[in-house]
N, C-alpha and C positions, 0 to 999 in steps of 0.2 A: 504494500500500500504506500502511495506517495505521501511523504511527510514534508512539512515546511519547517526549515531549520535556519535560525539566525546565528551567524558567527561574527562576533566582533573582532576587529583587527584581522581581517581576512584577505588583505591585498598581497600578502607574502607569507613566507615561513609556514609554521604549522597550520595557521588559519586557512591559507590558500590551499595547502595540500589536503586538508580536511574537506574543504569545499569541492575540490576536484573529485575526491573519492565519493562523496555523497551524490554529486551530479551523475557520475558514472553508474551509480546504483539506481538512478531514476528519481531522485528527490529534488524538491524545490529549495533553492538556497538563497538566503538573504545575505548579501555581502555588506560588510561595513568597513569603512576606512576614513582616514582624515583627508586624503588627497583624491580629488575628483579624477585626476589623470590616472592614478594607480587603480582606482575603482573601475574605470573604463577598460583598462588593460586586463584586469582580472576577469571582468565580465566577458571580454572577447575570448579569453582562454577557456572559460567555462562553456560558452556557447559553442565553441569549436568542438568540445568534448560531446556536447549534446548532439550535434550533427553527426559526429562519428558513431555514437551509439545508435542513432536512428538508421544510418546506412548499414550497420552490421546486424541490425535486427534486434539489438538488445532492448531498444525502446522506440519502436517504429511508429507507434500510434499517436503518442502525445509527447512532443518535445517539452521538457521541463523548463519552466521559466526561471530566470535569474534576475533578482532585484538588487539594486544597489542603494546604499544609504550613506551619505557623508555626514560626519559629525566628529567634533573634537571632544573626546571624553575627559579632557582636563577641564572642561567647562560644564558647570552644573546646568546652565541654561541649555546648552546644545545637547546634553545627555537627555534632559527632559523632553526637548523637542524631537529628538530621535525616537523616543518611545511613543510620543503622540502621533508622529507620522506613520510609524509601523501600525499602530492601532487603527489609524484611519484607513489604511490600505489593506489590512488583513484581518480576518475575523477569528483566526486561531494561529497558534504556534505550537508545534509538536516538541521542539527543542530549542533552548537558548544556550549557546555555548559562549560563555564570557572568556574569550581568549585574549583580547587586547591587553597589552601590558607594556610597561616601560622600565628601563633600568637606568641608563645614562641619558640625561636630558640637557639641552642647552641652557634652559632657565628652570629653576625649581619652584618658582612661585606662580600660582595661577592668578588671573584677574580678580578672583574671589578671595584671594589671600590664603589659599590652601597650598599644601605641598603637592606638586604635580604628580609625584610618584605614588603618594597615598591616594590621590584623587583617581588616577587612571586604574591603579591596581586593586583598590579596595572600595572606594566610595562610589564611583561611577557604576561598577557592576551591581552594587546593592541598589542604587537608585533605579537603574534600568530594569533589574529583575522585579522590584516592587511595582514599578509602573506597568510592566507587561504581564503581571499575574492574571489579569482578566482574560488574557488570550491563552494562558497555560492551564489546561485542564488537569483532571486527576491523573491522567495517563501521560502527561507531558514530562519533560525532564529539563532541569537546569544543571549545566555542567560548568563548574568553575575551575579555571586553570590555576592551580597552586604551584608549589615548588618544593624540592627537597630542602632548599634553604629557607628556614623559618626561624624567627627570633622573637622573644617576648617583647611586648610593648605595653605602654599605658594607653588606654583609649583616648585620653586627652591629646596624645600626640597627633591624632588625625585632624585636629582643629587648627593647627598652625604649621607654618613652614619648618622643616627640620634642618638642623646644621650638621647632621650626621652624614656619613659617606653614602654613596649610591647603593653599595652592597648591603649596608646596614638597614637602610630604609626599605630596600626591596625585600629583604628577609622579614622585616616587621609587617610590611604590607601583605605579604603572602600568608603569614600566620593569621592576620586579621581577616583575610578572605576566607580562610579555612574555618575560622571561628564562626563567622556569620553564616556560612553555609550550613553548619550543623544546627545553629540556632533557628534558622528559617525552616529547616527540615522538621525540627521538633515542634515548632509553632504551627506549621501547616498540617502535619500529620498526614492522614489519608485524604484530607480535603484539598490538597494541592499537588503540584508536580513533585517528582523525585528531585532532590537537590543533593548533588554529590561534588566533592572537591577531588581533583586529580593532579598528581604530579605526573606530567606527560612523559617525562624521562629527562634526566640531567644531561646537560651539554649537547643538546640537539643543535643541528647546524643552522640556527636562525641568525638573523642580523643582530638580535639582542645579545646572543651568546658570543658572537664574534666581536662585537663592540665592547662587551663587558670583560671578556677573558682573553681575547686575542687568539682564539682557537677556531678552527673550522667547524668542529662538532660532527656528530653522527647524523645520519639521514633523518630529516624531519618527518618522513613518512612513518617512522616508528611512533612519533607522537600523534600523528594524524590517525593512525590505525586504532589507537586506544580511544580516541575521541569518537570515532565512528562506532566502535563497540559500545561505548557509553551511551551514545545517542539511540542506537537501534537494537542492541541485543537484550535478550531475556535476562542475561547475567546481571544487568543493572536495574532491572524493573522494580526490585525491592531494596535498592541500595541507599535509600534516602538517609541522609545524615552521615554517611560513611566517607572514608578517605581511601582513595586508591593510589598506591605507589607503583608507578610503572618501572621504577628502577629494580623492583623485585617482582613485578608482574602480578601483584595481588592486593586485595584490600588489607590495610594495615592500620595500626593504632596511630592517630594523629598526634601532634604535639600535645603535651599534657594540658596546656592552656586552652586547647580546643575542646577539652572535656570539663573545664572548670566553670560551673554555672554562674558564679559571681563575676568572673572576668568577662564571660560572654555577655551577660546582662548589661554590664557597664559599656561594653563595646557597642551593643545594639542601641543603647540609649543615645550614645554619641552619634551614631549613624542616623538615627531618627531625627536628631537635632539638626543635622545637615540637610536632610530631606525637607524638614519643615522650613528651613531657610529658603530653599529654592522655591517651595510652594508659596511662601509668604511674599517673596520678591516678585512673583509672577501673578 
């Protein structure tokens, strides 16, 4: 059955590889990126795959559609607008893959006076997921890309620019993402989509890894394959609230803070504070 799947940060790297895999399987993909030019190029690549599948008979009857959405996830306003546009153009989503992330950025402070790294890696996915919940039914899935690199944080750190290193903030932001993934899963229970956090695999050959560590990395398809499994397979149908570590190829215990009710509650309160800000400002 055809599914509609939104992938943030899908103009290159793991996101684009995942989109290609899903299109080949006959699913409708909603591409997101910051650059209109990169979105157009990614769409061209996906449509070429659609035509190939049609010619080979894999999907001859109904070429799947590819939609593109431009938004800067370091902006609260643009993230909210992205959600509203998707809701206006689609009546359901089967899967949301929060893949977009940053490590090294040219400027670390957003126009809203947040830290860009916390905004893109932690806050924007939360805002986008909450805004799109009306499209995500009981059988839908939210897949959040975490990381093997996770570090403890105070929830208040999300409210102001950080003076810490890129690697330190990245690790904190990914733990925060893992924490709210579990909290949302517990809050929704059976009344909402499966919510799962995934470490897609360490040192994949993405631009982020090359920029951050100066290494080429392994095939990004290794990360794409686990995201496709998470989006489509029965294996993940009852995995809500869990953490999958693709470095070891199985579900694993998350960082202890992701199991700490008090720390998770504090983080969620701060995230809601941020969402209320964008709501009140608009």
